[in-house]
C-alpha positions in Angstrom: 0.0 0.0 0.0 0.7 3.7 -1.3 2.3 5.9 1.6 0.2 9.1 2.2 2.3 12.1 1.5 0.2 14.6 1.9 -2.9 15.0 3.4 -5.9 18.1 3.2 -8.0 17.4 6.3 -11.8 19.9 6.6 -10.0 22.8 4.9 -12.1 25.4 4.4 -11.9 29.2 2.8 -14.6 32.5 3.8 -14.2 35.5 1.7 -16.8 38.2 2.7 -19.8 36.7 0.8 -18.1 33.9 -0.3 -17.0 30.4 0.6 -14.8 29.1 -1.7 -13.9 26.6 -0.3 -16.1 24.5 2.0 -14.7 21.5 4.7 -12.5 19.9 1.8 -11.2 16.7 2.6 -8.4 14.1 0.0 -5.2 12.3 0.3 -1.9 12.2 -2.1 0.0 9.0 -2.7 4.7 9.1 -2.7 5.0 9.2 -5.9 1.9 9.4 -8.1 0.2 11.9 -10.4 -3.2 13.3 -9.0 -4.9 14.7 -11.1 -6.8 18.0 -9.8 -10.2 18.9 -11.6 -13.3 21.1 -11.8 -15.4 23.9 -13.4 -14.2 27.2 -13.1 -14.4 28.5 -9.8 -14.4 25.1 -7.9 -11.8 26.2 -5.9 -9.0 24.6 -7.7 -7.1 28.1 -7.0 -7.5 29.0 -3.8 -6.1 25.9 -2.5 -3.1 25.5 -4.6 -2.4 29.1 -2.5 -3.4 27.9 0.6 -0.7 24.6 -0.1 2.0 26.8 -1.0 1.4 29.3 1.4 0.1 32.5 -0.2 -3.2 32.4 1.5 -4.1 31.0 5.1 -7.3 28.1 5.9 -9.7 29.7 7.2 -10.1 26.9 9.5 -8.7 22.9 8.4 -5.2 21.5 8.5 -2.5 20.0 5.9 -1.0 17.0 6.6 2.4 17.0 5.2 4.8 12.8 5.7 2.7 13.2 9.1 3.3 16.7 10.1 0.0 18.8 10.7 -0.5 22.4 10.2 -3.1 24.8 11.0 -2.2 26.4 8.6 0.9 27.6 5.7 3.1 30.0 4.9 5.6 29.4 1.9 8.9 29.5 3.8 7.3 25.7 5.7 5.8 25.1 1.9 9.6 25.6 1.7 11.0 23.0 3.5 8.5 20.4 3.6 9.6 20.4 -0.6 6.2 21.8 -2.1 6.6 23.7 -5.4 4.2 25.3 -7.3 4.2 25.9 -11.1 1.1 28.5 -11.9 -0.1 29.5 -14.9 1.3 32.3 -15.0 4.9 31.7 -14.7 7.3 33.7 -11.7 10.7 33.7 -13.7 12.4 36.7 -14.4 11.8 37.8 -18.2 15.3 39.2 -18.3 17.6 37.3 -17.1 18.8 33.2 -18.1 17.3 30.3 -18.0 20.3 29.5 -15.3 19.9 32.2 -13.2 15.7 31.5 -13.0 16.5 28.2 -12.0 19.4 29.0 -8.9 17.5 32.6 -7.7 18.1 33.6 -5.1 20.8 30.9 -3.7 24.5 31.6 -3.4 26.7 29.3 -5.6 29.8 30.9 -4.3 31.8 32.6 -0.8 31.7 36.5 -1.1 29.1 38.2 -2.8 30.2 37.2 -6.3 28.1 34.7 -8.0 29.4 32.3 -9.5 27.3 32.3 -13.8 29.5 29.4 -15.2 28.5 27.3 -11.9 25.1 28.5 -12.1 25.4 27.7 -16.0 26.7 24.4 -15.0 24.4 23.2 -13.4 21.6 23.9 -15.1 22.8 22.5 -17.8 22.8 18.8 -16.2 19.3 19.4 -14.8 18.0 20.2 -18.9 20.3 16.7 -19.5 18.9 14.9 -17.0 15.3 15.5 -17.8 17.1 15.1 -22.0 16.3 18.9 -22.8 17.9 21.3 -25.3 17.3 24.3 -24.1 20.8 27.6 -23.5 21.5 28.0 -20.4 23.0 31.7 -21.0 20.0 33.1 -22.8 17.0 35.3 -21.1 14.3 33.6 -20.6 11.8 36.4 -22.8 13.3 34.8 -25.7 12.8 30.8 -24.7 9.2 29.4 -26.3 6.5 28.9 -23.6 7.6 25.1 -23.7 11.0 25.9 -22.5 10.0 28.5 -19.8 7.9 25.6 -18.5 10.4 23.2 -18.3 13.1 25.9 -16.6 10.4 26.3 -14.0 10.9 22.7 -13.4 14.1 22.8 -13.0 13.8 25.4 -10.5 11.7 23.4 -8.5 13.5 20.6 -8.5 16.9 22.1 -7.7 15.1 22.9 -4.6 14.5 19.0 -4.0 11.2 19.5 -4.7 8.8 16.2 -2.8 5.6 17.7 -4.0 5.0 19.6 -7.4 2.1 21.1 -8.0 1.3 22.4 -11.9 -1.7 24.8 -12.7 -2.8 23.5 -16.3 1.0 22.5 -17.4 0.1 22.8 -20.9 -1.9 25.9 -22.1 0.1 27.7 -23.9 2.3 24.5 -25.8 1.9 23.0 -28.9 1.6 18.9 -29.3 5.0 18.1 -29.9 5.8 20.4 -27.1 3.1 19.0 -24.6 4.7 15.2 -25.1 7.9 16.2 -24.1 6.6 17.9 -20.9 4.5 14.4 -20.3 8.3 12.6 -20.1 10.2 15.0 -17.7 6.9 14.5 -15.9 7.0 11.0 -15.7 11.2 11.2 -15.0 9.5 13.0 -12.2 8.0 10.0 -11.2 10.1 7.3 -11.7 11.5 9.6 -9.5 9.6 9.5 -6.0 7.9 13.3 -6.6 4.8 12.9 -6.4 2.9 15.6 -9.1 -0.4 17.3 -8.0 -2.0 17.9 -11.4 -4.5 20.3 -12.5 -5.7 20.6 -16.0 -8.9 21.6 -18.4 -8.4 18.7 -20.7 -9.8 15.6 -19.8 -7.8 13.8 -22.4 -4.5 14.6 -20.8 -5.2 13.2 -17.7 -5.6 9.7 -19.1 -2.3 9.9 -20.2 -0.3 11.2 -17.7 -2.9 10.6 -14.6 -2.7 8.0 -11.6 -6.0 9.2 -9.7 -8.0 12.1 -10.0 -9.9 13.9 -7.7 -12.7 16.2 -8.9 -14.4 19.2 -6.7 -16.9 21.4 -7.4 -18.5 24.4 -5.4 -15.4 24.4 -3.8 -16.3 20.5 -1.9 -15.0 17.5 -2.4 -17.1 15.0 -5.5 -14.8 12.6 -4.9 -11.5 10.5 -6.8 -10.9 7.4 -8.4 -8.5 5.8 -10.5 -8.1 6.9 -13.8 -8.2 3.3 -14.9 -11.3 2.9 -13.9 -13.5 6.4 -15.1 -13.8 7.4 -18.1 -14.6 11.1 -19.9 -18.0 11.4 -19.1 -18.3 10.1 -15.8 -15.3 13.0 -14.7 -17.6 15.6 -16.4 -20.7 14.3 -15.0 -18.9 14.6 -11.4 -17.8 18.1 -12.4 -21.2 19.4 -13.4 -23.2 17.6 -10.9 -24.9 17.2 -13.9 -24.8 15.0 -16.4 -23.4 16.8 -18.8 -23.2 16.8 -22.9 -19.9 18.0 -25.0 -22.2 18.7 -28.0 -22.5 22.3 -29.2 -26.1 23.5 -29.1 -27.7 23.8 -32.3 -29.2 27.2 -33.5 -31.8 27.8 -36.1 -30.6 30.8 -37.8 -30.5 31.9 -41.8 -27.2 33.4 -42.7 -28.6 36.7 -44.5 -26.8 39.2 -46.2 -22.8 40.4 -46.1 -21.6 42.7 -43.3 -18.3 42.8 -44.1 -15.7 42.0 -47.0 -11.8 42.1 -46.5 -9.9 42.7 -49.9 -5.9 41.8 -51.1 -5.2 42.3 -47.4 -1.3 42.6 -46.3 0.1 43.2 -42.3 1.4 41.8 -39.1 2.9 38.8 -41.7 -0.2 38.5 -43.5 -1.0 38.0 -46.6 -2.7 38.2 -49.8 -6.3 37.5 -47.2 -9.8 37.9 -48.5 -13.3 36.7 -47.3 -16.8 38.3 -46.6 -18.4 37.5 -43.6 -22.5 37.1 -43.0 -25.7 38.3 -40.7 -26.0 35.4 -38.2 -23.1 33.5 -39.3 -20.2 31.9 -37.6 -17.2 32.4 -39.6 -13.9 29.8 -38.4 -10.7 30.5 -38.8 -8.1 27.0 -38.4 -4.5 27.2 -38.9 -1.5 25.6 -36.7 0.3 28.0 -34.2 1.9 30.9 -35.6 -0.8 30.7 -38.5 -1.2 33.8 -38.3 -5.0 33.8 -37.1 -4.7 35.8 -34.2 -2.3 38.2 -36.3 -5.2 39.1 -39.2 -7.7 40.0 -36.8 -5.4 42.4 -35.1 -5.3 44.1 -38.3 -9.5 44.3 -38.8 -10.2 45.6 -34.9 -7.0 48.1 -35.8 -4.7 46.6 -33.2 -1.7 46.6 -36.0 -1.6 48.2 -39.0 -2.7 47.4 -42.0 0.1 47.8 -45.2 -2.7 47.4 -47.8 -5.8 46.6 -48.8 -9.1 46.8 -48.2 -12.6 46.5 -45.6 -15.4 46.8 -46.1 -18.6 47.0 -43.6 -22.0 46.7 -45.0 -20.5 47.6 -49.2 -18.9 50.6 -47.8 -14.8 50.9 -47.0 -14.0 52.2 -44.0 -10.5 53.1 -42.5 -9.7 51.6 -39.6 -6.5 53.1 -38.2 -6.8 51.9 -34.1 -9.0 50.3 -32.1 -11.8 53.1 -31.4 -12.0 53.1 -35.3 -12.7 49.6 -34.7 -15.2 50.6 -32.0 -17.0 52.5 -34.0 -17.6 51.2 -37.0 -19.2 47.7 -34.7 -17.0 45.6 -34.3 -15.3 43.8 -31.2 -12.7 41.5 -29.9 -12.1 39.3 -27.7 -8.4 39.1 -27.7 -6.7 35.4 -27.0 -5.0 37.3 -23.5 -8.6 38.0 -21.5 -6.3 39.4 -18.3 -3.7 41.3 -20.7 -6.1 42.9 -23.5 -10.0 42.1 -22.6 -10.2 43.4 -18.9 -8.8 45.7 -16.6 -8.3 42.6 -13.8 -8.3 45.4 -11.1 -11.0 47.2 -12.3 -15.2 46.3 -10.8 -17.2 44.2 -13.4 -19.7 47.0 -13.5 -16.5 50.2 -14.9 -14.9 47.2 -17.5 -19.1 46.4 -18.5 -19.3 50.3 -19.6 -15.9 51.6 -20.2 -15.9 50.6 -24.5 -19.2 53.0 -25.0 -19.1 55.9 -21.9 -20.8 58.4 -24.3 -24.2 56.2 -23.9 -24.0 56.5 -20.3 -23.4 60.0 -19.7 -25.4 63.2 -19.3 -23.5 66.4 -21.0 -20.6 66.3 -18.5 -21.4 63.7 -16.3 -21.9 59.6 -16.1 -25.2 58.5 -15.1 -24.7 56.2 -12.3 -28.1 54.7 -13.0 -27.8 54.0 -16.8 -24.2 52.7 -15.7 -25.9 50.1 -13.3 -28.4 49.0 -15.6 -26.6 48.0 -18.0 -24.1 46.7 -16.0 -26.5 44.5 -14.4 -28.7 43.3 -17.7 -25.2 42.5 -18.9 -24.8 40.5 -15.9 -28.4 38.9 -16.0 -28.6 38.5 -19.6 -24.8 36.3 -19.2 -25.2 34.6 -16.0 -21.7 36.5 -14.6 -21.8 34.4 -11.1 -20.9 36.6 -8.3 -21.9 38.6 -5.3 -21.9 42.1 -6.1 -21.2 44.5 -9.4 -18.5 45.9 -7.6 -16.3 42.3 -7.3 -12.9 43.3 -9.4 -12.8 41.5 -11.8 -9.7 39.8 -11.1 -11.7 37.7 -8.0 -14.1 35.9 -11.1 -13.4 32.8 -12.5 -11.5 32.4 -16.2 -14.9 31.4 -17.4 -16.8 34.2 -15.5 -14.1 36.9 -16.5 -14.6 35.6 -20.6 -18.7 36.6 -20.1 -17.9 40.4 -18.4 -15.1 40.4 -21.9 -18.2 39.5 -24.0 -20.4 41.9 -21.4 -17.8 45.1 -22.2 -17.7 44.0 -26.0 -21.4 44.3 -26.4 -21.8 47.5 -24.0 -20.0 49.3 -27.2 -23.2 48.6 -29.6 -21.1 45.3 -31.6 -22.4 44.6 -34.2 -19.5 42.2 -35.2 -17.5 40.2 -32.8 -14.5 38.7 -32.8 -13.6 35.6 -30.9 -10.3 34.7 -30.0 -9.5 31.3 -28.8 -12.9 32.2 -27.1 -13.2 28.9 -24.5 -9.2 28.3 -23.7 -8.7 28.4 -20.1 -12.1 28.3 -19.1 -14.0 24.4 -18.4 -16.5 22.2 -19.9 -19.5 23.6 -18.1 -18.4 27.0 -18.5 -17.6 26.4 -22.4 -21.3 25.1 -23.2 -22.6 28.6 -21.6 -20.3 30.5 -24.0 -21.3 28.5 -26.9 -25.1 29.2 -26.2 -24.0 32.9 -25.9 -22.5 32.7 -29.2 -25.4 31.2 -30.8 -27.7 33.9 -29.2 -25.5 36.4 -30.9 -25.9 35.3 -33.5 -29.2 34.5 -33.3 -29.8 38.3 -32.7 -28.5 39.1 -36.1 -24.8 39.6 -35.6 -22.0 38.3 -36.5 -19.3 36.7 -35.3 -15.6 35.4 -36.5 -13.5 33.2 -34.5 -10.3 32.1 -34.3 -9.8 28.2 -32.6 -7.3 25.9 -32.1 -9.8 23.3 -30.7 -10.5 21.3 -33.8 -14.2 19.9 -32.6 -14.9 23.8 -31.3 -13.8 24.6 -35.1 -16.2 22.2 -36.4 -19.0 22.4 -33.6 -19.9 25.9 -33.8 -19.3 27.0 -37.5 -20.8 27.7 -40.3 -17.8 28.4 -42.7 -14.4 28.0 -42.2 -11.0 29.9 -43.4 -7.4 28.0 -42.8 -4.5 30.0 -43.1 -1.1 28.4 -43.4 1.8 30.9 -42.9 -0.2 33.9 -43.1 -1.8 33.1 -45.8 -5.1 31.5 -46.9 -4.9 27.9 -48.6 -8.8 27.0 -48.0 -12.7 27.7 -47.0 -14.7 25.2 -46.4 -18.2 24.7 -45.9 -20.1 23.3 -43.5 -21.3 20.1 -46.1 -17.2 19.5 -47.1 -16.3 19.9 -43.2 -13.5 17.5 -42.8 -11.2 17.6 -39.9 -7.9 15.3 -42.0 -8.3 17.9 -44.2 -9.0 20.9 -42.9 -5.9 20.3 -41.3 -3.9 19.0 -44.1 -4.3 23.0 -45.5 -3.3 23.9 -42.3 -0.3 22.4 -42.7 0.5 24.1 -46.3 -1.6 22.0 -48.8 -4.2 23.7 -50.9 -8.1 23.5 -51.7 -8.6 19.6 -53.6 -5.7 17.5 -52.8 -1.7 18.9 -51.5 1.4 20.2 -53.3 
């Protein structure tokens, strides 16, 4: 029987008006990969911060290797061998990979750091992991996958016994995920215990030994991965049978609302397409193909070198984001935290900020109008919050995405760009976003959607444009949807065959 290395006993965490964790108890066995899942808002992030000592629980105890703690501090967590790799990396971008790995540690006597010694030790760590990383290169110049490995090496260098990984594959390509999984398996062989948080359920069946499910801050159950299937996991997370299908919609696609002709800019070349009223037009392509770059040019976030954009048959000149908003184009970006919302500000403030004119009387903002509009969008998009004065940074990923949507639509957007609309949010929240997208097109709006999730792309789009290295390689109608064909086009193949 395996030894229990970590036990959570009746952990509770209260915030004003909200119970984030509710009498949570479960065990983690030594040397296992233990998945932790739950919908957004289930309490996973709060639990991670509790285990790492970032926050203090209201009640309960944490047991590590038989030692009991009523609270954990960062110093205690480090002493007990607990390390965390957060979704947002904690590396210092301007210094080298080697310096990041051993940051805060002395490697020589006196006041000077022995850089060569650090580089030698870092290279040894990366060699053990069988990964090639230039230890002298600043981490800002490394790929997300290499940065992830640097984070792991940093934890390993501190002799971590329990490594908590929060959405580790979110920024990675398929081949990079394979490399990460190999590193995780190697750590497991060396006796390191991994607590693995992910929304990508298919990954859990490949990498995890057991899974614990949380819902509304409480414990739902722990199962062996070999004894459970995807459908049961989703039901445990949602508290109901939740079909992973795409909701149907009844929309008569109407007249042309947007036409892009021979667009050049931001690495994209000679791209043309049209969008119609009530249509969801999907954009497929591999990472770095130029889809997000294209959307940023259309929205005025990056300059257009040449080409034309028409809205309802009339040419428009979009030089900045303000021009796009005035033209009725809204943008829900891939990185909602960096570009979609103002995290320190309230839900109400974020909802109205793009259209203050509509909420003003003369020189002054009409707070009654503001409140009415914000409440209307809160109800319409089912944003879970105790108050419109709640700061957006305190919301779950799914609810943050809904605030971005409210902010976009409060500006009277007729054409909405969704860039990776459900990245980083759970199955239940995805279903809500899909329903909201359908409601938008059913009300006469039109959507441009960039997605790297092929089932999502095929399930939600009416047509798909395929981009490869900045060029359009194909346009596929719903009747012709075929995953292999689209992947072929996304890899540089041509319509009706490959080169």
